[in-house]
N, C-alpha and C positions, 0 to 999 in steps of 0.2 A: 294469159293466165290459165292454169291447168287444174282441173278438179281431180283429186286423188281419193279413191275410195279407201276406207280405213278398216273394214272388217271383211273376213272371208264370207260372212253371211250377207254381205251387201248385195250380191247378185239377186238373191231371193227378195230382199227388201225392195230393190228397184223394179223387179218384175211385178211385185204387187202394186207398186206405185203406178207403173204403166198400165196395168190391168184396170186399176181404179179410174184412171183417166179415160181409158177406152170404154168403160162401162158407164161413164158419166157419174161415178160415185163421188159424192162430196162429203157426206156425213153418214152416220148410221141411221139417220131418219130422212124425212123428205124436206127438211128445211132448205130453203133457197138462200145461198150465201151472197152477201153484198161486199165485193172487194172495195168499193168506193167508201163504204162506212169504216172499214178497217183503216184505210189510209187518211181519212178525213179527221185528223186530230192536230191540235196546235202543239202538242207535246212530242216527245221523241218516241219512235217505234224501234225498240231495241231488238237486235238479233241475239237470241238467247242460246239456241242450239242449232247446229246443222250436222248432217251425217256425212260430210266430206271435208277434206282439207284442201287448201289451195297451195299449189306448188309455186313458191316464190323464190326458189333457188336461183342465185345469181350465176350467170355464165362466167367462164374464165375471162372473157373480154370485159364484162361488167366489173368483175373483181379488180381487174387491172386498171380500168378507167377511173373507178371510184376509190381505189386503194382500200379495199375492204377485205377482211379475212374471209375464207371460204365458208366458215360456219356462222357468218353474220345473220342474225335472226330477223327475218322480214315478216314474221307472223303478224296477222291482223287481230286486233282485239277491240272490245268496246264499240262495235259497229252499230250504227243506227241510221234510220231514215228520218229526215226532217222536211215536213211539207213546205213548199213555196206557194203553190196554189193548186186547186183541184176542181174538176167539174165532173159531171156524169160520164164524160167521154175521155178525159185525159188527166194527167197528173204530172206536175213539175215538182221535183224534190231534190234535196241534197242527200247524197250518200256519203257518210263520213265514217272514218275508222282511224284507229291509232296504230302506228307502226313505230316501234322504238320510242314511244311516248310522244311522237309528233303526229299531228292530225293531217290526214289526207282527205280531200273532199272532191267530189265530182258532181256536176249538175246533170241529173238524170231526167229523162222524159219517158213517161209511161202512157201507153195507149190501151184503153180497156176494150175488151171484146168478150163475147159470150162463148162458152164451150158447150159442145154436144147439144146445140139447139136450145139451151136454156135462155130464157128471156132476161134473167138477171145477169149483170156483169160479173164474171167469175175469174177472168184472167187478164194479164197485162203484159204487153211486149215492151221491153225496156231498151232505150237508146241512151248512150252516153254523149251528151251535148258538149262535154268538155274536151272531146277529141274530134278528129276530122271524119270519123266514121258516121255515115248517114243512116245506116241500117241498124235495126235492133240487134242486140247481142244476146238477149236472154228473154225467156218467157217465165212469168211467175203465175202459177195457177193456185188460187185459194181453194183449199180442200177442207178446212175445218176452222171454225171461229166460235168462240164462246167468251163473252166478257172481254177482258183485255188480251186474250191469248188467241193467236192465229197460226195455222200451219199451212205452208205453201210447198208445192212441188215446183222446183226450178229446173229449167231445161236450157242448156246453152244452144244458141243458134249459130255459133261460129266454130264450134268444135264437136267432134263426134264423141259425145260422152253420154253417160246414163243420166236419168232424171235424179235430181237430188232433193233433199228435204230441208226446210228451214222453219224454225219456230220463233215467232216474234212476240214480244210482250210490250204493252202500251204503257208509257208514263211510269208512275210510281209503282205499278204492279210488278215491275222488274225486281223490286227488293224482296219479293216473296217467290215461292216456288210456283211454277205454272199450275193452273187448276187441274184437278184430277182428270176430267174428261179430255182435256187438251193433251195432257201427258200420255194418257192411254192411247189416244189416236196416233200421236207421234211414235210411241213405242211399237204399235202394231204395223204402221206403214213405213216407218223410217229406220228404226233400230238404233244404229250407232249414234253417239252424241259427242260432237266436238263442242266444247263449252267456249262460247265467245264472250259472254258477259261475266264479269266478276264484281264483287262487292265494292271495289274502289273505282269502278268505271266512271261514275258520275263526277267525282272530284277530279279524276284524271282528265276527263273530257273538258271540264271547265277550265282547268289550267292550260290544256293544249289549245283551246279556242282563244284564250287571251293571248297566248303566244302567236297564234296565227294572225290575229287582228293586228298585233304589233308589226309583224313582218309585212302584212299587206299595206299598212300605213306608210311604211318606209319605201315601198316599191313605187 
């Protein structure tokens, strides 16, 4: 999977993100952030914005094998995180997203650690337990959190790519706009917005999950 930057100004945005990490900056104040608290919810944690796109283009061989047109849309939408279990040290969760109305899910494992010598846990290395890969593929560093809204810097550990940004909203808060301070932080450090969540996501997800359950029961 390949991250694709979507604005000419992205270089400056990512430079500022890397500088913020290097300086240990997490918010505009001295508040210590707790990544565990962000993920410790029984509800869904919705991916609302991110400042990159994912290249899901099919190769010629894949088009031939699956008999799909070259412009077949594999864009992801309605992506969310759902907790399986969590401790102060690690986190098991479902990563779920919709592609062409069908739900894809992976069992992810996150291991928390502190950044820049901070005592509080601020980052998480993520491993996909649904594959044979035993090593983490991504680091998520919590950079801002306020109420139901959190901004992460995400860094691929398997590809040579820039640091990206993602904004998540918790539970029912996704039906409203992100809080002002959270939006301001995102705009300052992340810039571009690829919209992942839309108003119909909750109903689409419920329908897709029912279909997934039916398929799993048949298998």
